[in-house]
N, C-alpha and C positions, 0 to 999 in steps of 0.2 A: 490573219488568214491561217486556217488550220488545215493540215494535210495529214495523210497517213503515210508514214515513212518506215520501212522495215517492220511493218506490223504494229507500229505505235503512233500515237498522236503527236504531231509536231506543230510548233507555232512559228510563224514568221511575220514580222511587222512589215507592212507594205508602204509605210511613209504617209499614210493618210489618203492614199489614192487606191482605187481598185487595181488589182494586179492585172496587167495586160502583157502576156508573154510575147506579143508581136513587137513590143518595144525592145530596145537594148536593155538587157537584164544585168543588174548589179546585185551580187550577193555579199552581204556584210556578215562577218563571223567574229564574234566576241572572244575575249580571252578568258583565262581561268577565273572562276567565281564571279562571272559577270553574265549579263544577258543582252538582249537586243537594245535595251535602253541606252547603252553606251554610245550608240550611233544616232541618237535622236536628231541632232542638227543635220548630220551628213545624209542620213537616209531620207529625211523629210525633204530636204532641199533637192536632192536628185529626183525624188519621186514627182516633184512639182516642176521639173525642168526636163522632161522628155525621157526619163528612164523608168523601167519597171524594177522595183526594189523588193528584195527579200532579205530583211535583217533577221536572221534566224536566232532562235533559242536552241542551243545545242541540247541533245538529250540529257535530261536530268537537271537542266538549268531553266529558270523562268517557268514558262508555260508548257514546255515540252516534256513528255513522259520520260522517265528514267528507265534503266540506270544510265549513268554517264558512260561514254565510250572509254574502253580500257586503254586506248592508244590514239595517237595522232592519226595513224593510218585508218583506224576504225572510224574516227570522226570524219575523215575525208571521204570515206566510202559512204557515210551517211549523207554528206552534202551532195555527192553525186546522185544518190538515190532520191534526195529531196528535189533536185532539179528534174529528174524524170517524173516524179509525182506531180510537179507543177507544170509539166509540159514544156519545159525549157530546153531548147537545143544548144544554145551558146550563151555564155555568161562571163562577165567580169567578176573577179573574186577579190574582195578586200578583207583583210584580217588583221586583228590586233593581238600582239603577244602570242599566247598559245594559239589564238585564232589565225595568226599569220602563218604558223607552221601548218595548220590544217588547210589554209588556202593554198599554200605551196604544194602540199601533197595532193590536194584535189585538182589543182591545175595540171600536175603531172599525170594524174589519172585521166583527166578530160582530154589531154592532148590539144588538137586543133579546136576543140569545142570551148576552150578557155580563150577569151578575147584579150583580157588584161589581168595582170596580177599586181595588187598593191599590198605591201607588207608594212604595217605600222608598228613601231616599237618592237622590232624583231632582232633576233640573233640566232646563230647556229654554231655549235650546239647551244641549246637553251638549258644548261645545267642548273639545277637548284642545289644549294648547299645541303649537305647531310643534316646539319643542325636545323635548318629551316624545314626540311622534310619531316624531321623528328618532332619539331614543334607543331607543325600542321597536324601530325597524327595524334599527339598527346594533349596538346592544349590549342585547339584550332582558333579560339577567339584571340589568344595572344598572337598567334601567327597572322591573323587578319590585321591586327593593329600594326604589326611589324611591316607587313607588305604595304599596307596603306601609307605608312610613313615613307617607305622607300620609293613609292610610286609617284609622289608629288615633290616638285622642286621648290614649291613655295607654300606658305601657309594660306595665301589668298591670291590666286591668280586673277588678273583683270584683263579682259573680261573672262568670264568662265561660262561653262555650259551646264544646264540649259539656259541660264540667264545670268546677267551680271548680279553679283551678290550671292549666288548659289554657293553653299558650303561644300566644297569638293571633298574634303576629308570626311566630313560627317555623312554626306550622301553615299560615298563609296563604301564606307564602313557599314552603314545600314543595309545597303544592297547585299554585300557579302555575307553579313550575318543572317539576313532573311533567306538567302539561297542555301546557306549551310543548314539552317534549321529545317527548311522545307524538305530538303533531300533526306535528312535523318528521319523526319517524321514519316516519310514514305517507305522507310525501312531499307534504304539503299546504303546507309552508312555515312562516311566522312567525305564530302564532296571536295573539300580543299585538298585533302591528302591525295585523292584520286586525280585531280587536275594536275597537281605538282608532279606526280609520278608519270603522267602522260608527257608533260614537257621534258622532264629529265631523261626519259627513256627513248626519246625520238632520235634515231641515228641515221635516218635516210635523207637528211637535208640536201647533201650535195648530189646524191643519186637522183633525187626528185628534181633538183635544179637542172640537171642534165636533160631531163625529159620534158621540161617546160618549153612550150613553143611560142608563147605570147610575150609581148614586152612587159617589163617589170619595173616598178618604182618602189623604192624603200623610203618611208617617211620616218625619220628618227628624231629623238629628243636630245638636244645638246647636253642636258643635265640628267639624262636617264641613268639611274643607279641600277635598275633591274636588267636592262639590255642596252648597255652603253654603245654608242655608234661604232667603236672599234671592234665590237664583238660581231658586227654584221659584215665586216670587210670580206671574209671568204665567201659569204653568200652573195654579196653584191658582185664579186668578181665572177663567180660561177654562173650567175644569172645575166651577166652583162647589164645590170640594172643601173638606172640613174638614181641618185640619192638626193633627198631633200631633208635638210636638218633644220628643225624648228627650235626656238627657245622654250623648251619644256622638259619635264621629266618623263617618266614612263606613261603617265596618264595624259597622253597627248590630246585626246578628244575633249578632255576637260580643261586643260591648261592652254591649249592652242587650237580651239575649235575651228576658227575661221581658216587658220593655216592648213589644218588637216583637210577641211572641205575643199579649199582651193587646190591643194596638192592632188586630191583625188579627181576633182572635176576637170582640171586642166590636163591631167594624164588620160582620162577617159575620152577626152575630145580627140585624141589621136586615133587614127584609123590604122589598125594593125595591117 
């Protein structure tokens, strides 16, 4: 589904079903150097079980025009504008990693219009080490390999998404390389470095949490090296969120796809 958001073309995957804004709406927001495909199982399942799904490509990622937002706040404002463009009054927000901070900020901006907030693989603050930021700027392909290794807790999780036997490391690296190359080819520069700066610079997490009015669930990986569960404790306390910890690393949708889906769907079934 293509929309015009803030004067530029935007893409959102609707889970293989026509988008119907009269149904309960769920917005999926991917993390740094990813796109809507990270939510393949979760978005498609919900779309076929009574929800209207918008798994977005953030600006500059996947099929949405760039440049990428300069900050988490700007990305959240884009999500709010996308809902307006799609004719959506209220929505649940689900985000992974950088996308979880965008979902948090969007929920704060939406107020009562946000029905649920699910933050997957999250932390606040989401600081990135200066060495990794420098590597992302100077040798982004090396940084992609580093982050890819940090994001997975195993060499071959079973089962994995989108199907058993799928090579999580190779698929994730290929996606990140493709997004990096496409962004540079469009003349926008270094996407990896831009996404890392947005994560590192976000300072409004606790302020945003205080403005969130909807129930919140955190879905965390017990072996997550990028955003370990203890790094989400302040956020969980501020949001009065419940926590679901799965046996996975940071790449939860790949290593624990069914657990993430069940964690989202069981939470959405609650009526705020």
